[in-house]
C-alpha positions as CSV (number, residue, x, y, z in Angstrom):
1,M,-16.3,16.4,-26.0
2,P,-18.5,15.0,-23.0
3,V,-17.8,16.5,-19.5
4,L,-17.6,14.3,-16.5
5,D,-17.9,16.0,-13.1
6,D,-16.1,14.9,-10.0
7,R,-19.0,12.7,-8.9
8,A,-19.1,10.8,-12.2
9,L,-15.3,10.3,-12.0
10,N,-15.7,9.2,-8.3
11,R,-18.2,6.4,-9.1
12,A,-16.1,5.3,-12.2
13,A,-12.9,5.2,-9.9
14,L,-14.9,3.2,-7.3
15,A,-16.2,0.8,-10.0
16,R,-12.7,0.1,-11.5
17,Q,-11.2,-0.2,-8.1
18,L,-13.8,-2.8,-7.0
19,L,-14.9,-0.5,-4.3
20,L,-18.5,0.1,-5.5
21,D,-19.5,-3.5,-5.3
22,R,-17.3,-6.3,-3.9
23,S,-16.1,-8.7,-6.6
24,D,-16.0,-12.4,-6.7
25,L,-12.6,-12.3,-8.5
26,P,-9.8,-14.7,-7.1
27,A,-7.2,-12.8,-5.2
28,S,-4.6,-13.3,-8.0
29,D,-6.9,-11.9,-10.5
30,A,-7.8,-8.9,-8.4
31,V,-4.1,-8.1,-7.8
32,A,-3.6,-8.3,-11.6
33,H,-6.7,-6.1,-12.4
34,L,-5.6,-3.4,-9.9
35,C,-2.1,-3.4,-11.5
36,G,-0.7,-4.4,-8.1
37,L,-1.3,-3.1,-4.5
38,Q,0.8,-0.6,-2.4
39,A,2.7,-2.7,0.0
40,Q,5.1,-0.6,1.9
41,E,3.4,-1.8,5.2
42,P,3.4,-5.6,4.8
43,Q,-0.1,-6.3,6.2
44,E,-2.0,-3.5,4.4
45,P,-2.7,-5.4,1.1
46,F,-4.9,-7.9,3.1
47,V,-7.2,-5.0,4.1
48,G,-7.1,-3.6,0.5
49,L,-8.3,-6.9,-0.9
50,W,-10.8,-7.6,2.0
51,S,-12.4,-4.3,1.1
52,R,-12.7,-5.2,-2.6
53,L,-13.4,-9.0,-2.7
54,R,-16.6,-10.7,-1.4
55,A,-15.2,-13.8,0.1
56,F,-11.6,-12.9,0.6
57,D,-9.6,-15.3,2.8
58,P,-6.2,-13.8,4.0
59,A,-4.6,-17.2,3.7
60,E,-5.3,-17.1,-0.1
61,L,-3.0,-14.1,-0.5
62,S,-0.4,-15.6,1.8
63,D,-0.4,-18.7,-0.3
64,L,0.1,-16.6,-3.5
65,L,3.3,-15.1,-1.9
66,T,4.7,-18.3,-0.7
67,G,3.7,-20.0,-3.9
68,R,5.6,-17.3,-5.9
69,R,2.5,-16.2,-8.0
70,V,2.6,-12.7,-6.5
71,V,5.8,-10.8,-5.2
72,R,6.7,-7.8,-3.2
73,T,9.0,-5.7,-5.1
74,H,10.0,-1.9,-5.8
75,L,8.3,-0.9,-8.8
76,M,5.8,2.0,-9.5
77,R,7.3,5.2,-8.1
78,R,10.0,3.1,-6.5
79,T,7.5,2.2,-3.8
80,V,7.0,-1.4,-2.6
81,H,4.2,-3.0,-4.6
82,L,2.5,-6.4,-4.5
83,V,2.2,-7.5,-8.1
84,T,1.6,-10.7,-10.0
85,A,4.7,-12.8,-11.1
86,D,3.7,-12.3,-14.7
87,D,3.4,-8.5,-14.3
88,V,6.7,-7.9,-12.7
89,L,8.5,-10.1,-15.2
90,A,6.7,-8.0,-18.1
91,W,7.2,-4.6,-16.5
92,R,10.5,-4.7,-14.5
93,A,12.8,-3.7,-17.4
94,R,10.6,-0.7,-18.4
95,H,11.0,0.5,-14.7
96,T,14.8,0.1,-14.4
97,A,15.9,3.5,-15.5
98,M,13.2,5.2,-13.4
99,L,14.2,3.2,-10.3
100,R,17.8,4.1,-10.6
101,Q,16.9,7.7,-11.2
102,K,14.7,7.8,-8.1
103,A,17.5,6.4,-5.9
104,L,19.9,8.9,-7.4
105,G,17.5,11.8,-6.5
106,V,18.0,11.0,-2.9
107,Y,21.7,9.7,-2.8
108,R,23.3,11.5,-5.8
109,R,25.9,13.2,-3.7
110,D,26.7,10.0,-1.7
111,L,27.0,8.0,-4.9
112,D,29.2,10.6,-6.8
113,G,31.9,8.8,-8.6
114,V,30.3,5.3,-8.2
115,D,30.0,3.3,-11.4
116,L,26.3,2.1,-11.0
117,D,26.7,-0.6,-13.5
118,E,29.7,-1.9,-11.6
119,L,27.7,-1.7,-8.3
120,A,24.9,-3.6,-9.9
121,A,27.2,-6.2,-11.3
122,A,28.6,-6.7,-7.7
123,G,25.3,-7.1,-6.3
124,L,24.2,-9.5,-8.9
125,A,27.3,-11.6,-8.1
126,V,26.2,-11.6,-4.3
127,L,22.6,-12.6,-5.0
128,G,23.5,-15.0,-7.8
129,D,23.2,-18.1,-5.6
130,G,19.5,-17.5,-5.1
131,R,19.7,-17.1,-1.4
132,P,17.7,-14.2,0.1
133,R,19.6,-11.6,1.8
134,T,19.1,-8.6,4.0
135,M,20.2,-5.2,2.7
136,A,23.0,-5.2,5.4
137,E,24.3,-8.4,4.1
138,M,24.3,-7.2,0.5
139,V,26.1,-4.1,1.6
140,D,28.6,-6.0,3.7
141,A,29.5,-8.0,0.5
142,V,30.2,-4.9,-1.7
143,A,31.2,-2.2,0.7
144,G,35.0,-3.1,0.5
145,R,35.0,-1.7,-3.1
146,W,33.4,1.5,-2.0
147,P,34.6,2.0,1.6
148,D,33.9,5.8,1.6
149,V,30.2,5.5,0.3
150,P,27.5,5.6,3.1
151,R,26.1,2.1,3.6
152,R,22.5,3.3,3.2
153,A,23.2,4.8,-0.2
154,L,24.8,1.5,-1.4
155,G,22.0,-0.5,-0.1
156,E,19.2,1.6,-1.6
157,M,20.9,1.7,-5.0
158,L,21.5,-2.1,-5.0
159,V,17.7,-2.8,-4.4
160,S,16.7,-0.2,-7.0
161,A,19.2,-1.2,-9.7
162,L,18.7,-5.1,-9.2
163,P,15.3,-6.8,-10.0
164,T,14.6,-8.3,-6.7
165,A,11.7,-9.6,-4.7
166,Q,11.2,-9.5,-0.9
167,A,11.1,-13.1,0.1
168,P,8.4,-14.5,2.5
169,P,7.6,-14.5,5.4
170,R,7.8,-10.8,4.7
171,G,4.1,-9.9,3.9
172,V,2.5,-13.2,5.0
173,W,-0.7,-12.7,7.0
174,R,0.0,-11.9,10.7
175,E,3.8,-12.6,10.2
176,K,6.4,-10.2,11.3
177,A,9.6,-10.4,9.3
178,G,12.3,-8.3,8.0
179,V,13.2,-7.8,4.4
180,R,15.3,-10.3,2.7
181,N,16.1,-9.7,-1.0
182,V,16.2,-12.4,-3.7
183,L,16.7,-12.0,-7.5
184,L,13.5,-12.2,-9.4
185,T,14.9,-14.7,-11.8
186,S,16.1,-17.0,-9.1
187,W,12.8,-16.7,-7.1
188,L,10.5,-17.1,-10.0
189,G,12.7,-19.4,-12.3
190,R,11.9,-17.3,-15.3
191,E,13.6,-14.5,-17.1
192,I,12.6,-10.8,-17.2
193,D,11.0,-9.8,-20.4
194,P,13.7,-7.6,-22.3
195,L,12.9,-4.2,-23.8
196,P,12.4,-4.2,-27.5
197,E,15.4,-3.1,-29.6
198,D,13.5,-0.7,-31.7
199,D,11.6,2.4,-30.5
200,T,8.3,0.8,-29.9
201,D,7.1,0.6,-26.3
202,P,4.7,-2.4,-26.0
203,V,5.1,-2.5,-22.3
204,G,4.1,1.3,-22.0
205,Q,1.3,0.8,-24.3
206,A,0.0,-2.3,-22.2
207,M,0.3,-0.3,-19.1
208,V,-1.7,2.6,-20.4
209,R,-4.6,0.2,-21.2
210,R,-4.2,-1.6,-17.8
211,Y,-4.1,1.7,-15.9
212,L,-7.4,3.0,-17.6
213,A,-9.0,-0.3,-16.8
214,A,-8.3,0.0,-13.2
215,Y,-8.3,3.8,-12.7
216,G,-9.9,5.6,-15.6
217,P,-11.1,7.9,-17.0
218,A,-7.8,9.7,-16.3
219,T,-5.5,12.4,-17.5
220,T,-1.9,11.6,-18.7
221,A,-0.7,13.4,-15.6
222,D,-2.7,10.9,-13.5
223,L,-1.0,7.9,-15.5
224,R,2.4,9.5,-14.9
225,A,1.7,10.0,-11.2
226,W,0.7,6.4,-10.7
227,C,3.7,4.7,-12.3
228,G,6.4,7.4,-12.2
229,L,7.6,6.5,-15.7
230,A,8.9,8.9,-18.3
231,G,8.3,8.6,-22.0
232,L,4.7,7.4,-21.8
233,R,3.5,10.2,-24.1
234,A,4.5,8.1,-27.1
235,A,2.8,5.1,-25.7
236,V,-0.4,7.1,-25.1
237,A,-0.3,8.4,-28.7
238,A,0.1,4.9,-30.0
239,V,-3.1,3.6,-28.4
240,R,-5.1,6.9,-28.6
241,G,-7.0,5.5,-31.5
242,E,-8.5,2.8,-29.2
243,L,-9.6,5.2,-26.6
244,V,-12.5,7.7,-25.9
245,A,-12.1,11.2,-24.6
246,F,-13.9,13.3,-22.1
247,R,-13.2,16.6,-20.2
248,D,-13.4,17.2,-16.5
249,E,-15.0,20.3,-15.0
250,R,-11.6,22.2,-15.2
251,G,-11.3,21.5,-19.0
252,R,-8.7,18.8,-18.8
253,E,-8.8,15.8,-21.3
254,L,-9.6,12.4,-19.8
255,L,-8.8,9.2,-21.7
256,D,-10.6,5.9,-21.2
257,L,-11.3,2.6,-22.6
258,P,-14.5,2.6,-24.6
259,G,-16.2,-0.4,-22.8
260,A,-15.0,0.4,-19.3
261,P,-17.7,1.0,-16.7
262,R,-18.9,4.6,-16.0
263,P,-21.7,4.3,-13.5
264,D,-24.4,6.8,-13.0
265,P,-23.2,9.4,-10.8
266,D,-26.1,8.8,-8.4
267,T,-25.2,5.2,-7.9
268,P,-25.1,4.5,-4.1
269,A,-21.5,4.0,-2.8
270,P,-21.1,1.7,0.3
271,V,-18.8,2.6,3.2
272,R,-15.3,1.2,2.6
273,F,-12.3,1.1,4.8
274,L,-9.0,1.6,2.8
275,P,-5.5,0.5,4.0
276,A,-2.5,2.9,4.2
277,F,-1.3,4.3,0.9
278,D,-4.1,2.7,-1.1
279,N,-3.9,3.3,-4.9
280,A,-7.4,4.3,-5.0
281,I,-6.2,7.6,-3.7
282,L,-2.5,7.6,-4.6
283,G,-3.1,6.4,-8.3
284,Y,-3.9,10.0,-9.4
285,N,-2.2,13.4,-9.8
286,D,-5.6,15.0,-9.2
287,R,-7.2,13.2,-6.3
288,S,-10.1,15.4,-5.9
289,R,-12.3,12.7,-7.2
290,I,-12.0,11.0,-4.0
291,I,-10.5,13.2,-1.4
292,D,-10.7,16.9,-0.6
293,D,-7.5,19.0,-1.2
294,A,-7.6,19.9,2.5
295,H,-7.1,16.3,3.5
296,R,-4.8,15.4,0.5
297,G,-1.8,15.0,3.0
298,I,-3.1,12.0,4.7
299,S,-2.7,9.9,1.6
300,V,1.1,10.2,1.8
301,A,1.3,10.1,5.5
302,G,0.2,6.5,6.0
303,E,-3.2,7.3,7.3
304,R,-5.8,4.7,6.6
305,A,-9.0,6.1,5.1
306,V,-12.8,5.6,5.5
307,L,-14.9,6.2,2.4
308,V,-18.4,7.5,2.9
309,D,-20.5,8.1,-0.1
310,G,-17.3,7.4,-2.1
311,R,-15.1,10.1,-0.6
312,V,-12.5,10.1,2.2
313,C,-14.5,11.2,5.3
314,A,-12.4,9.8,8.2
315,T,-9.2,7.9,9.1
316,W,-9.0,4.7,11.1
317,T,-6.7,2.7,13.1
318,V,-6.7,-0.3,15.5
319,E,-6.2,0.2,19.3
320,A,-6.1,-3.1,21.2
321,D,-9.2,-4.8,20.0
322,T,-11.1,-1.8,18.7
323,V,-11.3,-0.2,15.2
324,V,-11.1,3.6,16.0
325,V,-12.6,6.0,13.4
326,S,-11.5,9.6,13.5
327,P,-13.8,11.7,11.2
328,L,-12.3,14.5,9.1
329,N,-15.9,15.8,8.4
330,R,-19.0,15.5,10.3
331,I,-20.6,12.0,9.7
332,A,-24.4,12.1,9.3
333,K,-26.4,10.0,11.6
334,T,-27.6,7.8,8.6
335,D,-24.0,7.1,7.5
336,R,-22.8,6.6,11.1
337,H,-24.6,3.2,11.3
338,A,-23.0,2.0,8.1
339,V,-19.5,3.0,9.3
340,E,-20.1,1.1,12.5
341,E,-21.2,-1.9,10.6
342,E,-18.4,-2.0,8.1
343,G,-16.0,-1.2,11.0
344,A,-17.2,-4.2,13.0
345,R,-16.7,-6.4,10.0
346,L,-13.1,-5.1,9.7
347,A,-12.6,-5.6,13.4
348,S,-13.5,-9.3,13.0
349,L,-10.8,-9.7,10.4
350,L,-8.1,-7.8,12.3
351,T,-8.9,-8.6,16.0
352,G,-11.5,-11.3,16.0
353,G,-13.9,-8.9,17.7
354,D,-16.4,-6.4,16.6
355,R,-15.6,-3.3,18.6
356,V,-15.8,0.0,16.9
357,E,-15.3,3.5,18.3
358,I,-16.2,6.7,16.3
359,I,-14.6,9.6,18.1
360,K,-16.4,12.9,18.1
361,S,-17.0,14.4,14.7
362,P,-15.6,17.9,14.0
363,E,-18.3,20.5,14.1
364,R,-17.7,21.7,10.6
């Protein structure tokens, strides 16, 4: 079985994530290809697409949101993702059990004795008129039935158990707006695809293929870490005959689509600025292909990352009108200029200027 080292896996991941060469895809097609974008922070998907698309206009993504072609919703790992309308309708039923269990994992004691189906039905009745509501408004409407249950627990379970979207202007470019929840079926005017009545898992099988197209080659542990779903072993087994297999340097099996890009490991990788919680990092259980273990914590702490030669080398933020880069490792002089150039382009998007500051690099 062929062995792929971390550099080969890095270049494959960059190519699948549209980070090796910016793509000409429309924003909607890019969101679909990437299986959605992490969107806990409402403005971050704009940077994620800007780093991946050659002529990205933020207004295009805003129009997709207001036009109801993409939605913000709790999905993979019970985190907020920006996904296409088609994908959320196809995937949501497959995620329902996981979403409930994730919420219970946090609020099990608070929700002890609460019939979750009854709670979901009460929430469904509240949202049934199609009007977006805040979590507080949803809880106000049902709290009388469960007066002794903490409001936070009720609200978090409601948005996990019910298939909802976060209505605009939340997530629109340069808009600041709170979360207002609306039923997906009301918002999109379409029904959620039901799960099959037999033991087949067509949604799981489709997600395996889609994940590998955007993240492969990858282990089954990587797949599980990306989506948070249980029961995918059978889906993997069902499509295994379509796949090719490799091993990494630690002997683990990697699966992939046979025709998917696996560039030469020596392919140059341009500097890229990633948004907070970008799935190019979070989409794997083993993230060593893109980030050193010593810096793994930044990927879940909301730090924005800078890729140099395809690996996380620095973090970045915006202070006033300046993009400020904080190196995690020493940045070579030859790479520093590329970081400044890409940072200036990012500053133009975010601030209208071109100011970049790279603070002193660590000596190591």
